[in-house]
Each structure stands twice: as C-alpha cells, then as structure tokens.
Backbone as CSV, one residue per row, in Angstrom:
resi,resn,N_x,N_y,N_z,CA_x,CA_y,CA_z,C_x,C_y,C_z
1,MET,0.746,-1.167,-0.070,0.075,0.283,-0.099,0.953,1.050,-0.107
2,HIS,0.483,1.897,-0.779,1.078,3.721,-0.757,1.203,4.184,0.824
3,THR,2.317,4.897,1.022,2.465,5.615,2.482,2.847,6.703,2.016
4,LEU,1.925,7.713,3.133,2.456,8.974,3.119,3.071,9.151,4.327
5,LEU,4.017,9.792,4.543,5.106,10.076,5.517,4.693,11.260,6.030
6,VAL,4.110,11.766,7.060,4.108,12.965,7.833,5.462,13.546,8.762
7,LEU,5.901,14.374,8.374,7.088,14.807,9.099,6.630,16.075,9.898
8,LEU,6.252,16.157,11.040,5.606,17.193,11.679,6.555,17.733,13.270
9,GLY,6.166,19.022,13.637,6.906,19.334,14.794,6.789,20.826,15.133
10,PRO,7.231,21.357,15.913,7.001,22.646,16.366,7.933,23.457,15.129
11,THR,7.624,25.061,15.245,8.571,25.857,14.525,10.073,25.844,14.883
12,GLY,10.577,25.699,13.864,11.979,25.799,14.207,12.768,24.930,14.668
13,VAL,12.014,23.390,14.863,12.833,22.345,15.330,13.795,21.719,14.119
14,GLY,13.818,21.899,13.217,14.336,21.154,12.186,13.961,20.293,10.687
15,LYS,12.447,20.845,10.640,11.890,20.026,9.607,12.352,19.812,8.386
16,THR,12.823,21.285,7.988,13.077,21.101,6.447,14.492,20.382,5.862
17,ASP,15.275,20.694,6.849,16.812,19.856,6.454,16.310,18.402,6.095
18,LEU,15.784,17.742,7.529,15.694,16.405,7.232,14.742,15.970,6.372
19,SER,13.617,16.736,6.078,12.598,16.148,5.148,13.541,16.342,3.594
20,LEU,14.279,16.957,3.247,15.079,16.897,2.104,16.013,15.331,1.892
21,ARG,16.501,15.394,3.330,17.162,14.023,3.625,16.180,12.762,3.186
22,ILE,15.122,13.186,3.709,14.271,12.076,3.689,13.729,11.627,2.431
23,ALA,13.341,12.757,1.632,12.553,12.817,0.298,13.761,12.208,-0.610
24,GLU,15.034,12.513,-0.517,15.955,12.021,-1.474,16.251,10.693,-1.246
25,TYR,16.035,10.039,0.008,16.059,8.724,0.548,15.272,7.705,-0.258
26,PHE,13.869,8.422,-0.153,12.903,7.723,-0.870,12.252,8.021,-2.103
27,GLN,13.183,8.889,-2.681,13.130,9.339,-3.920,11.672,10.121,-4.101
28,SER,11.115,10.707,-3.241,9.713,11.097,-3.102,9.730,12.872,-3.220
29,PRO,8.793,13.319,-3.550,8.486,14.791,-3.599,8.091,15.144,-2.247
30,ILE,7.865,16.473,-1.866,7.485,17.184,-0.831,6.420,17.689,-0.837
31,ILE,5.283,17.573,0.175,4.191,18.266,0.057,4.267,19.193,1.271
32,SER,4.041,20.585,1.166,3.900,21.238,2.444,2.686,21.354,3.073
33,SER,2.646,21.172,4.264,1.377,21.447,5.197,1.516,22.667,5.900
34,ASP,2.217,23.521,5.618,2.322,24.920,6.232,1.203,26.027,5.831
35,SER,0.223,26.753,6.565,-0.684,27.167,6.276,-0.520,28.580,5.786
36,ARG,0.847,28.758,5.606,1.018,30.582,4.970,2.142,30.087,3.964
37,GLN,2.696,28.984,3.734,3.750,29.002,2.588,2.936,28.773,1.509
38,VAL,1.690,28.723,1.423,0.707,28.456,-0.051,0.981,29.751,-0.378
39,TYR,1.243,30.912,0.138,1.114,32.387,-0.260,2.448,32.455,-0.857
40,LYS,2.458,33.247,-2.230,3.664,33.303,-3.005,4.752,34.569,-2.483
41,ASP,3.924,35.414,-1.593,4.346,36.747,-1.039,5.333,36.786,0.117
42,LEU,5.117,35.477,0.750,5.698,35.571,2.197,6.955,34.362,2.299
43,PRO,7.632,34.489,1.386,8.955,33.296,1.542,9.777,33.313,2.402
44,ILE,9.964,34.621,2.983,11.292,34.663,4.136,10.566,34.258,5.619
45,GLY,9.317,35.143,5.827,8.624,35.038,7.015,8.018,33.613,7.513
46,THR,7.852,32.899,6.203,7.407,31.523,6.529,8.471,30.510,6.306
47,ALA,9.559,30.874,6.278,10.576,29.891,6.102,10.328,29.030,5.200
48,ALA,9.726,29.283,3.684,9.847,28.675,2.604,10.886,28.121,2.005
49,PRO,10.825,26.772,1.586,12.053,26.201,0.920,12.718,27.309,-0.230
50,THR,13.974,27.473,-0.035,14.890,27.929,-0.871,14.452,27.311,-2.454
51,ALA,15.284,28.264,-3.430,15.036,27.659,-4.762,16.226,26.541,-4.806
52,ASP,17.387,26.566,-4.135,18.120,25.345,-3.980,17.634,24.176,-3.669
53,GLN,16.961,24.362,-2.622,16.007,23.104,-1.873,14.995,22.681,-2.583
54,MET,14.417,23.555,-3.431,13.408,23.474,-4.446,13.835,22.525,-5.708
55,ALA,15.113,22.601,-5.834,15.823,22.231,-6.981,16.232,20.628,-6.377
56,ARG,16.765,20.604,-5.108,17.175,19.437,-4.848,15.720,18.150,-4.957
57,VAL,14.543,18.661,-4.428,13.448,17.948,-4.449,12.366,18.747,-4.941
58,LYS,11.443,17.835,-5.574,10.115,18.591,-6.206,9.326,19.168,-4.976
59,HIS,8.855,20.181,-4.852,8.297,20.637,-3.792,6.561,20.964,-4.133
60,TYR,5.275,20.542,-3.464,3.974,20.888,-3.700,3.195,21.634,-2.726
61,MET,2.537,22.685,-3.161,1.659,23.670,-1.959,2.519,24.788,-1.510
62,ILE,3.691,25.012,-2.411,4.579,26.273,-1.808,4.053,27.479,-2.621
63,GLY,4.125,28.770,-2.417,3.934,29.668,-3.034,2.686,29.652,-4.207
64,MET,1.552,29.080,-4.297,0.720,29.038,-5.419,-0.421,29.933,-5.250
65,LEU,-0.464,30.721,-4.163,-1.689,31.939,-3.955,-1.259,32.986,-3.798
66,SER,-2.238,34.097,-4.123,-1.734,35.459,-3.841,-2.485,35.980,-2.171
67,LEU,-1.977,36.758,-1.613,-2.717,36.994,-0.513,-3.900,37.100,-0.439
68,THR,-4.360,37.674,-1.265,-6.059,38.026,-1.308,-6.924,36.795,-1.675
69,ASP,-6.001,35.667,-1.996,-7.164,34.266,-2.428,-7.196,33.725,-1.085
70,TYR,-8.794,33.375,-1.018,-9.046,32.905,0.144,-8.503,31.294,0.165
71,TYR,-8.517,30.561,1.223,-7.995,29.066,1.647,-8.122,28.839,2.975
72,SER,-8.426,27.688,2.823,-8.956,26.893,4.052,-8.171,25.404,4.291
73,ALA,-8.319,24.995,5.478,-7.746,23.624,5.653,-8.647,22.667,4.900
74,SER,-10.091,22.829,4.700,-10.815,21.976,4.047,-10.502,21.933,2.437
75,GLN,-10.025,23.050,1.872,-9.649,23.148,0.450,-8.156,22.480,0.378
76,PHE,-7.265,22.434,1.590,-6.201,21.812,1.377,-6.431,20.489,1.297
77,GLU,-7.063,19.976,2.217,-7.527,18.615,2.045,-7.828,17.980,0.887
78,GLN,-8.806,18.742,0.085,-9.418,18.386,-1.382,-8.127,18.454,-2.226
79,ASP,-7.270,19.603,-2.357,-5.934,19.809,-3.112,-5.132,18.729,-2.717
80,VAL,-4.584,18.208,-1.549,-3.381,17.355,-1.337,-4.041,15.775,-1.507
81,LEU,-5.465,15.376,-1.228,-6.034,14.088,-1.608,-5.771,14.095,-3.283
82,SER,-6.285,14.848,-4.230,-6.198,14.854,-5.718,-4.503,14.689,-5.864
83,LEU,-3.662,15.481,-5.330,-2.532,15.600,-5.675,-2.052,14.278,-5.139
84,LEU,-2.136,13.564,-4.106,-1.582,12.435,-3.969,-1.675,10.948,-4.766
85,HIS,-3.427,11.255,-5.081,-3.972,10.437,-6.489,-3.028,10.043,-7.498
86,THR,-2.269,11.577,-7.942,-1.587,11.528,-9.031,0.052,11.010,-8.382
87,LEU,0.415,11.575,-7.447,2.031,11.346,-7.022,2.388,9.704,-6.696
88,PHE,0.673,9.099,-6.038,1.408,7.880,-5.855,1.557,6.836,-7.352
89,GLN,0.972,7.480,-8.018,1.099,6.537,-9.283,2.832,6.237,-9.404
90,GLN,3.569,7.443,-9.361,4.893,7.123,-9.619,5.600,6.798,-8.235
91,HIS,5.206,7.071,-7.288,6.076,7.056,-5.831,5.609,6.160,-4.842
92,PRO,5.954,5.416,-4.079,5.177,4.360,-3.337,5.592,5.261,-1.762
93,VAL,6.146,6.283,-2.008,6.096,7.027,-0.588,6.247,8.456,-0.968
94,VAL,5.197,9.438,-0.268,5.284,10.820,-0.658,5.320,11.083,1.117
95,VAL,6.298,12.082,1.134,6.614,13.040,2.183,5.886,14.219,2.473
96,MET,5.082,14.294,3.094,4.230,15.742,3.764,5.056,16.484,5.136
97,THR,5.072,17.541,4.878,5.806,18.249,6.265,5.497,19.455,6.282
98,GLY,5.309,19.905,7.720,5.165,21.268,7.977,4.637,21.116,9.599
99,GLY,3.877,22.353,10.046,3.656,22.576,11.402,2.266,22.907,11.323
100,SER,1.735,22.996,10.686,-0.034,23.516,10.837,-0.838,22.279,11.068
101,MET,-0.952,22.440,12.407,-1.850,21.520,12.923,-3.145,21.110,12.096
102,MET,-3.981,22.043,11.827,-5.333,21.837,11.180,-5.184,20.992,9.904
103,TYR,-4.078,21.608,8.984,-3.791,21.283,7.885,-3.262,19.859,7.597
104,ILE,-2.890,19.306,8.632,-2.106,17.915,8.810,-3.068,17.199,9.069
105,ASP,-3.756,17.629,10.028,-5.544,16.863,10.514,-6.292,16.655,9.356
106,ALA,-6.599,17.493,8.856,-7.395,17.631,7.674,-7.030,16.498,6.433
107,VAL,-6.048,16.316,6.249,-5.357,15.313,5.143,-5.267,13.872,6.343
108,CYS,-4.838,13.621,7.353,-4.953,12.512,7.910,-6.228,12.063,8.478
109,LYS,-7.172,13.021,8.901,-8.238,12.447,9.257,-9.471,13.001,8.660
110,GLY,-9.134,13.716,7.965,-10.526,14.697,7.411,-10.956,16.020,8.107
111,ILE,-11.557,16.786,7.580,-12.269,17.666,8.302,-13.678,17.588,7.738
112,ASP,-14.554,18.364,8.764,-16.012,18.450,8.454,-16.403,19.565,7.052
113,ASP,-17.293,19.453,6.458,-17.571,19.948,5.526,-18.559,21.355,5.614
114,ILE,-17.413,22.243,6.137,-18.054,23.510,6.447,-17.908,24.544,5.452
115,PRO,-19.121,25.254,5.029,-19.110,26.038,4.038,-18.116,27.279,3.888
116,THR,-17.625,27.320,2.725,-16.981,28.648,2.553,-17.779,30.071,2.847
117,ILE,-16.954,30.776,3.378,-17.540,31.953,3.691,-17.529,33.359,2.614
118,SER,-18.251,34.024,2.631,-18.395,35.110,1.592,-16.879,35.955,1.740
119,PRO,-16.729,36.732,1.006,-15.793,37.973,1.425,-16.375,38.886,2.055
120,GLU,-17.709,39.076,1.560,-18.558,40.384,2.415,-18.872,39.807,3.851
121,ILE,-19.019,38.728,3.987,-18.870,38.557,5.426,-17.933,38.615,6.281
122,ARG,-17.149,38.012,5.616,-15.481,37.677,6.227,-14.707,39.349,6.666
123,ASN,-15.072,39.942,5.666,-14.591,41.709,5.935,-15.465,42.098,6.521
124,ALA,-16.560,42.012,6.541,-17.738,42.889,7.744,-17.277,42.463,9.332
125,ILE,-17.069,40.922,9.426,-16.847,40.741,10.856,-15.612,41.341,11.308
126,TYR,-14.486,40.996,10.203,-13.303,41.361,10.859,-13.095,42.977,11.025
127,ALA,-13.930,43.688,10.234,-13.965,45.225,10.484,-14.557,45.464,11.538
128,GLN,-15.684,44.792,12.239,-16.068,44.780,13.483,-15.185,44.527,14.715
129,TYR,-14.465,43.175,14.313,-13.323,43.225,15.556,-12.513,44.319,15.730
130,GLU,-11.947,44.699,14.382,-10.898,45.815,14.400,-11.495,47.170,14.857
131,ARG,-12.812,47.634,14.876,-13.363,48.617,15.406,-13.796,48.598,16.990
132,ASP,-14.382,47.365,17.292,-15.050,47.070,18.711,-14.762,45.721,19.497
133,GLY,-13.852,45.351,18.894,-12.999,44.136,19.927,-13.970,42.996,19.700
134,LEU,-13.816,41.905,20.661,-14.149,40.622,20.476,-15.237,40.480,21.292
135,GLN,-15.807,41.444,22.237,-16.915,41.120,23.196,-18.524,40.595,22.459
136,ASP,-18.231,41.631,21.462,-20.205,41.694,21.071,-19.939,40.475,19.829
137,ILE,-18.988,40.271,19.336,-18.980,39.121,18.849,-19.164,37.624,19.600
138,LEU,-18.564,37.546,20.644,-18.651,36.510,21.709,-20.027,36.872,22.057
139,GLU,-20.817,37.476,22.553,-21.969,37.305,22.840,-23.032,36.765,21.507
140,GLU,-22.815,37.253,20.200,-23.279,36.648,19.414,-23.177,35.240,19.398
141,LEU,-22.078,34.891,19.493,-21.584,33.275,19.489,-22.469,32.473,20.661
142,ARG,-22.572,33.204,21.469,-23.400,32.842,22.698,-24.814,32.372,22.450
143,GLN,-25.543,33.485,21.820,-27.023,33.439,21.438,-27.109,32.600,20.438
144,TYR,-26.292,32.509,19.335,-26.536,31.789,18.226,-25.984,30.181,18.292
145,ASP,-24.888,29.903,19.294,-24.555,28.596,19.202,-23.846,28.261,20.520
146,PRO,-24.619,28.351,21.678,-24.415,27.832,23.206,-23.373,27.038,23.420
147,VAL,-23.685,25.821,22.479,-22.889,24.645,22.648,-21.137,24.900,22.226
148,HIS,-21.146,25.691,21.159,-19.827,26.023,20.937,-19.223,27.212,21.748
149,TYR,-20.075,27.833,22.081,-19.821,29.003,23.042,-19.175,28.289,24.212
150,ASP,-19.627,27.215,24.992,-19.358,26.552,25.866,-17.823,26.010,25.626
151,GLU,-17.580,25.732,24.181,-16.593,24.590,24.207,-15.066,25.475,23.416
152,VAL,-15.392,26.503,23.009,-14.346,27.354,22.422,-13.546,28.089,23.338
153,ASP,-12.005,28.261,22.730,-11.442,29.173,23.628,-11.487,30.815,23.245
154,ARG,-12.118,31.044,24.186,-12.577,32.581,24.040,-11.781,33.607,24.078
155,ASN,-10.563,33.374,24.175,-9.216,34.318,23.918,-8.609,34.039,22.642
156,ASN,-9.010,33.132,21.680,-8.656,32.795,20.426,-9.509,33.489,19.439
157,TYR,-9.283,34.739,19.175,-10.328,35.298,18.538,-10.591,34.899,17.176
158,LYS,-9.630,34.227,16.665,-9.746,33.575,14.814,-11.004,32.553,15.024
159,ARG,-10.683,31.740,16.391,-11.778,30.385,15.939,-13.193,30.966,16.479
160,VAL,-12.855,32.154,17.427,-14.495,32.735,17.510,-15.310,33.373,16.340
161,ILE,-14.300,34.062,15.878,-14.881,34.786,14.787,-15.310,33.828,13.583
162,HIS,-14.455,32.784,13.397,-14.810,31.818,12.185,-16.217,31.209,12.677
163,ALA,-16.488,30.848,13.931,-17.606,30.214,14.242,-18.775,31.155,13.794
164,VAL,-18.806,32.548,14.202,-19.902,33.189,14.070,-19.864,33.610,12.462
165,GLU,-18.807,33.769,11.873,-18.881,33.877,10.374,-19.915,32.288,9.962
166,ILE,-19.643,31.502,10.306,-20.819,30.432,9.988,-21.983,30.397,10.267
167,CYS,-22.282,31.186,11.732,-23.514,31.012,11.866,-24.205,32.188,10.945
168,ARG,-23.359,33.487,10.814,-24.245,34.388,9.858,-24.293,33.974,8.206
169,MET,-23.433,33.207,7.830,-23.345,32.723,6.576,-24.634,31.637,6.221
170,THR,-24.889,30.796,7.029,-25.680,29.640,6.895,-27.017,29.892,7.821
171,GLY,-27.133,30.771,9.176,-28.213,30.722,9.788,-28.124,29.758,10.504
172,LYS,-27.291,28.781,10.670,-27.502,27.603,11.838,-26.142,27.592,12.675
173,PRO,-26.179,27.110,13.729,-25.209,26.785,14.781,-23.869,26.264,14.285
174,TYR,-22.550,26.742,14.216,-21.268,26.318,13.702,-21.395,24.738,14.489
175,SER,-21.590,24.477,15.467,-21.576,23.062,16.050,-22.577,22.215,15.404
176,SER,-23.176,22.455,14.399,-24.116,21.668,13.893,-23.259,20.916,12.924
177,PHE,-22.351,21.596,12.305,-21.363,20.841,11.221,-20.449,20.397,11.860
178,ARG,-20.056,20.117,13.018,-19.018,19.489,13.641,-19.527,18.353,13.822
179,THR,-18.996,17.196,12.964,-19.393,15.600,13.274,-18.113,15.022,13.982
180,TYR,-17.002,15.556,14.121,-15.818,14.600,14.698,-15.525,13.272,13.981
181,SER,-15.792,12.887,12.941,-15.879,11.501,12.188,-14.605,11.527,11.509
182,ARG,-13.965,10.571,11.694,-12.384,10.334,11.165,-12.732,9.498,9.595
183,LYS,-12.244,9.979,8.599,-12.394,9.303,7.198,-11.290,8.743,7.046
184,LYS,-11.925,7.487,6.271,-10.564,6.580,6.060,-10.037,7.296,4.408
185,ARG,-8.683,6.681,4.938,-7.742,7.018,3.496,-7.447,5.579,2.612
186,PRO,-7.220,6.065,1.277,-6.734,4.868,0.658,-5.127,4.530,0.625
187,PHE,-4.462,4.949,1.817,-3.095,4.919,1.699,-2.648,4.752,3.612
188,ARG,-1.573,4.388,3.374,-1.136,4.329,4.914,-0.502,5.644,5.079
189,ILE,-0.560,5.957,6.336,0.075,7.130,7.036,0.697,7.016,8.252
190,VAL,2.244,7.491,8.059,3.120,7.181,9.346,3.621,8.712,9.549
191,LYS,3.304,8.518,10.823,3.834,10.212,11.453,4.893,9.946,12.283
192,VAL,6.017,11.025,11.869,7.152,11.097,12.440,7.235,12.506,13.085
193,GLY,7.475,12.674,14.184,7.580,14.086,15.140,8.886,14.369,15.116
194,LEU,9.273,15.648,15.222,10.789,16.105,15.685,10.504,16.773,16.848
195,THR,11.393,16.511,17.905,11.133,17.305,19.306,12.752,17.503,19.624
196,ARG,13.032,18.750,20.260,14.217,19.101,20.955,14.044,19.518,22.248
197,ASP,14.838,19.630,23.263,14.737,20.045,24.668,14.454,21.761,24.280
198,ARG,13.493,22.157,25.278,12.850,23.317,25.488,14.147,24.440,25.139
199,ASP,15.275,24.459,25.965,16.360,25.712,25.961,17.040,25.556,24.536
200,GLU,17.138,24.246,23.961,17.441,24.123,22.503,16.435,24.617,21.574
201,LEU,15.471,24.309,21.493,14.552,24.577,20.493,14.278,26.299,20.576
202,TYR,14.201,26.804,21.815,13.945,28.239,21.761,15.262,29.208,21.197
203,GLU,16.409,28.384,21.885,17.639,29.188,21.141,17.386,29.213,19.561
204,ARG,17.377,27.801,18.870,17.124,27.896,17.247,15.755,28.794,16.987
205,ILE,14.749,28.940,17.525,13.990,29.936,17.264,14.554,31.291,17.252
206,ASN,15.251,31.755,18.046,15.778,32.866,18.183,16.563,33.405,17.188
207,GLN,17.755,32.308,16.937,18.661,32.547,15.771,17.909,32.582,14.484
208,ARG,16.777,31.587,14.290,16.028,31.775,13.062,15.487,33.266,13.062
209,VAL,15.026,33.752,13.745,14.339,35.129,13.668,15.383,36.054,13.322
210,ASP,16.191,35.937,14.090,17.411,36.972,13.491,18.098,36.531,12.209
211,GLN,18.005,35.592,11.944,18.337,35.223,10.104,17.462,35.650,9.072
212,MET,15.936,35.783,9.468,15.151,36.231,8.920,15.139,37.766,8.787
213,MET,15.543,38.352,9.732,15.707,39.675,9.700,16.669,39.943,8.803
214,GLY,18.240,39.179,8.771,19.212,39.526,7.800,18.831,39.196,6.483
215,ASP,17.754,38.214,6.178,17.410,37.927,5.020,16.387,38.963,4.293
216,GLY,15.563,39.656,5.113,15.051,40.783,4.563,13.780,40.680,4.929
217,LEU,13.635,40.169,6.262,11.717,40.126,6.828,11.181,41.618,6.307
218,LEU,12.197,42.448,7.197,11.413,43.750,7.431,11.413,44.406,5.950
219,GLU,11.663,44.211,4.972,11.367,44.394,3.471,10.009,44.013,3.114
220,GLU,10.053,42.514,3.048,9.007,41.823,3.068,7.768,41.805,3.611
221,ALA,7.759,42.092,5.102,6.817,42.942,5.527,6.310,44.268,5.434
222,ARG,7.378,45.088,4.801,6.725,46.279,4.513,6.248,46.461,2.874
223,ARG,6.609,45.298,1.987,5.616,45.235,0.911,4.217,44.838,0.844
224,VAL,3.933,43.940,2.100,2.778,43.562,2.163,1.797,44.164,3.431
225,TYR,2.623,45.407,4.118,1.755,45.914,4.833,0.345,46.466,4.514
226,PRO,0.380,47.032,3.143,-0.946,47.442,2.792,-2.184,46.476,2.973
227,PHE,-1.698,44.920,3.206,-2.967,44.007,3.025,-2.765,43.340,4.317
228,LYS,-2.193,44.161,5.282,-2.137,43.557,6.818,-3.664,43.456,7.438
229,TYR,-4.836,43.665,6.841,-6.217,43.428,7.120,-6.356,42.057,6.949
230,LEU,-5.585,41.403,6.152,-6.020,39.907,5.434,-5.639,38.950,6.575
231,ASN,-6.466,37.920,6.446,-6.077,36.774,7.657,-4.974,36.201,7.341
232,ALA,-4.542,35.941,6.314,-3.103,35.484,5.618,-1.981,36.189,6.599
233,LEU,-2.207,37.447,6.843,-1.046,38.374,7.653,-1.470,38.419,9.109
234,ASN,-2.183,38.008,9.675,-2.383,37.760,11.093,-1.531,36.488,11.416
235,THR,0.121,36.602,11.554,0.729,35.711,11.461,1.906,36.451,12.151
236,VAL,2.367,35.200,12.875,3.899,35.695,13.531,4.844,36.277,12.467
237,GLY,5.723,37.512,12.910,6.651,37.792,12.080,6.003,39.080,11.271
238,TYR,5.082,38.972,10.730,4.063,40.168,10.240,3.557,41.220,10.975
239,LYS,2.672,40.291,12.126,1.945,41.407,12.661,2.495,42.269,13.554
240,GLU,3.755,41.611,14.151,4.798,42.384,15.217,5.205,43.582,14.571
241,LEU,5.645,43.171,13.172,6.349,44.483,12.276,5.264,45.462,12.002
242,PHE,4.146,45.122,12.014,3.089,45.973,11.618,2.902,47.106,12.477
243,HIS,3.059,46.408,13.949,3.056,47.537,15.229,4.121,48.486,15.037
244,TYR,5.514,47.925,14.319,6.342,48.855,14.162,6.247,49.847,13.262
245,PHE,5.556,49.629,12.011,5.136,50.302,10.822,4.382,51.365,11.674
246,ASP,3.212,51.061,12.304,2.448,51.911,12.995,2.756,52.695,13.944
247,GLY,4.201,52.623,14.415,4.773,53.757,15.473,4.529,53.353,17.187
248,GLU,3.984,51.821,17.043,3.306,51.697,18.258,4.760,50.842,18.916
249,TRP,5.505,50.331,18.397,6.770,49.505,18.870,7.931,49.957,18.136
250,THR,9.288,50.283,18.883,10.477,50.152,18.319,10.787,48.815,17.535
251,LEU,11.511,48.866,16.725,11.941,47.537,15.742,12.560,46.356,16.533
252,ASP,13.538,47.014,17.854,13.714,45.850,18.612,12.688,45.176,19.271
253,GLN,11.530,46.033,20.113,10.293,45.544,20.295,10.043,44.665,19.732
254,ALA,9.673,45.100,18.245,9.047,43.902,17.570,9.821,42.745,17.449
255,ILE,11.103,42.951,17.380,11.912,41.480,16.736,11.722,40.469,18.300
256,GLU,11.872,41.398,19.407,11.785,40.557,20.704,10.286,39.712,21.071
257,LYS,9.281,40.613,20.373,7.721,40.179,20.186,7.759,38.998,19.134
258,ILE,8.398,38.752,18.080,8.468,37.914,17.462,8.929,36.719,17.886
259,LYS,10.146,36.828,18.432,10.870,35.709,19.079,9.748,35.232,20.128
260,ARG,9.340,35.957,21.112,8.315,35.404,22.066,7.315,34.777,21.435
261,ASN,6.498,35.373,20.430,5.416,34.627,19.913,5.581,33.425,18.942
262,SER,6.779,33.362,18.621,7.119,31.910,17.997,7.404,31.126,18.996
263,ARG,7.947,31.343,20.396,8.259,30.322,21.374,6.931,29.957,21.771
264,VAL,5.857,30.929,22.033,4.250,30.363,22.280,3.672,29.613,21.316
265,TYR,3.971,30.088,19.968,3.141,28.977,19.096,3.914,27.543,19.095
266,ALA,5.257,27.602,19.200,6.069,26.179,19.422,5.538,25.182,20.743
267,ARG,4.803,25.958,21.743,4.338,25.374,22.614,2.965,24.850,22.561
268,LYS,1.973,25.910,21.515,0.529,25.373,21.408,0.993,24.283,20.404
269,GLN,1.985,24.366,19.225,2.072,22.867,18.407,2.372,21.677,19.483
270,MET,3.241,21.862,20.107,3.851,20.753,20.784,2.368,20.029,21.895
271,THR,1.689,20.918,22.009,0.310,20.835,22.973,-0.735,19.804,22.222
272,TRP,-0.605,20.453,20.931,-1.606,19.635,19.801,-1.174,18.481,19.486
273,PHE,0.162,18.231,18.908,1.072,17.108,18.626,1.042,15.822,19.461
274,LYS,1.207,16.445,21.032,1.576,15.222,21.996,-0.032,14.644,22.266
275,ARG,-0.973,15.418,21.970,-2.312,14.512,22.132,-2.446,13.035,20.861
276,ASP,-1.481,13.139,19.875,-1.724,12.233,19.040,-1.005,11.073,19.277
277,GLU,-1.522,9.758,19.466,-0.352,8.781,19.984,0.071,7.974,18.861
278,GLU,-0.517,8.407,17.527,-0.006,7.542,16.421,1.227,8.209,15.800
279,ILE,1.931,9.423,16.366,3.259,10.350,16.245,4.420,9.274,16.862
280,ARG,5.283,8.962,16.403,6.677,8.608,16.824,7.697,9.598,17.038
281,TRP,8.336,9.962,17.886,9.111,11.312,18.258,10.411,10.954,17.961
282,PHE,11.176,11.786,17.336,12.318,11.537,17.219,13.460,13.272,17.565
283,HIS,14.752,13.143,17.751,15.495,14.209,17.987,15.848,14.100,16.566
284,PRO,15.980,15.463,15.696,16.170,15.658,14.348,17.807,15.061,13.870
285,GLU,18.424,14.912,15.272,20.064,14.679,14.766,20.178,13.534,15.281
286,GLU,19.083,12.404,15.735,18.893,11.154,16.231,20.053,10.450,14.962
287,GLU,20.765,9.667,15.433,21.968,8.665,14.533,20.819,7.652,13.995
288,ASP,21.079,7.711,12.498,20.272,6.686,11.543,18.881,7.087,11.744
289,ILE,18.507,8.058,11.763,17.187,8.452,12.212,16.303,8.085,10.532
290,ILE,16.727,8.138,9.645,16.097,7.582,8.278,15.914,5.977,8.263
291,GLY,16.918,5.533,8.973,16.622,3.768,8.954,15.361,3.433,10.004
292,ALA,15.525,4.097,11.129,14.531,4.009,12.280,13.148,4.278,11.519
293,ILE,13.113,5.488,10.476,11.636,5.902,9.929,11.405,4.571,8.635
294,GLU,12.635,4.124,8.331,12.439,3.176,7.247,11.662,1.880,7.948
295,ASP,11.994,1.655,8.994,11.430,0.579,9.899,9.853,0.602,9.977
296,ARG,9.474,2.139,10.046,7.919,2.063,10.279,7.128,1.786,9.211
297,ILE,7.881,2.032,7.957,7.032,1.892,6.468,7.067,0.213,6.151
C-alpha cells in the first residue's frame, strides 16, 4: 500500500533539512503542510524552501496563491488528496512536512464539510473586530450557538470569529457542522514527530528570527503592509512588524515580540501534537533516523 510519511513538529525544530534528506532517500516529492507557505508573497517570514532546496526535491503547495486568495484547511484537504492520487502513481512513498496542525489533521483524519465564507461576511466581521473588539462577537456566538460557546477558547479570536462567520453565513449553529468523524484514507499514514529540549528549541527559534531579519523580513513585511487586514497576515513575524510600522513599537521591541510569539506558538504546536498517539518522536539529529523511519514503513 502507498504510504504518506508525515514529518511534523514545532516551528524551528529542523523539519526542512530532514525532510530533504528523507525525500532524497525515498526518491519522493515533498508536500508542504504549512498554511502560510501556500502564499507566494511570504517566503522569508514563512521559512519557505529556498530555490536551491526546491531544485533538490520537487515541492508542492508552495507559493501558489496571492495574499487576497481565500484558502482553508478544507480546501487543503481536497487539493492534497487529489495531488496524492497522482503522485502515488509514480512514488510508493510521499513526504508531507510542516507544522500547521489543522492542515495536517485535515489530510490525515479529514475535516468537516464547513461552508466557504463569502468575502462580504468575512470583511464585515473583521472590520467589526478591529473597531469594537471581540466582546460583541462573543455575545453573538453565545446567542446563536451556546454549545460551541461553551467549548471554544474565547481568547482565540480567530476561532471565535470563524464560528460566528458560519452562523451568519448559514443561519445555523457552527456546532451543527461538527461531526468529529474520522475519514478513511486509501493509503497508509506514518507520522514522525521532531522534538528538542525546550532551551535548545528556543535558542534555535531566536536564531532563526535573527536570520530572517538578516534575509530581509523587514522589507518583505513592508511590501505586504497595505494588506495587513488580511487573515493570511495575522501571522507571527508580520503582525509584530506592522506594530513597528504603525509607530506603536520600536524595531527592537517588534523583533523581541516575534521571538516570544514564535516560542508561544511552538508550545501550542507541541500541546496539539502530543495528543496524537500515532506520532513516533525523534530528535532531528538522532543517529540513523532515516533507518528508524524506514522500519516503520
């Protein structure tokens, strides 16, 4: 049976380098499961593979969209399943790597068929959030969908807003679309997780932010600043620099915030991944890691 090898882990852990080695070993292409690398205008801030890396191994789901294009985990699921159907005709093993938790789950487990939000509704609710904050939107969720209101992380404005978007779009509670049923896939899925000691990971994250700044992240953020209202740019590395452009923070403050928020995101990723008992964990520099992975396939 064909195998999808999913290489996952927190930001900065070392997925890219190892994914290239694994892909070359299995003569496999790489599918990115990073929800921001799909946008072509954000190569530095999303740590997208370089031209040299993409010359080594064929990559998919990289830089295919403009910032204004709507995209979702549900669309990612459909696109990757279609892509795998084609790739498995030539490759017994395909590597998928990234750290976007919902995108990975969408491919491995399936995602509920939730309606696409119209640009009018999305723009209206984000304008309301920017103008008035989250409280009125939370109250709307409480009235329309008390079940999800009791479940949702009310400090996570993106999840709150998304639920209310669905309520407004369909006139039905968001919770009515959640089935939590796992879909069967016509291929094997092997999940390999990468992890490091916390201090080691945090130091790598800090160094990576410094490297991104040296590579031109400030200029990249300035180019996309006119689109800062887009959800694609509500992303660590950009939103902090937008505060600098707005005169609210110094550049040094913005850089420190990027490092801090990247570390926070890494903790969230690990919390999510640790719930998945199918993942076998490795240190990225473990001896004969590829041999250990091959034993699982």
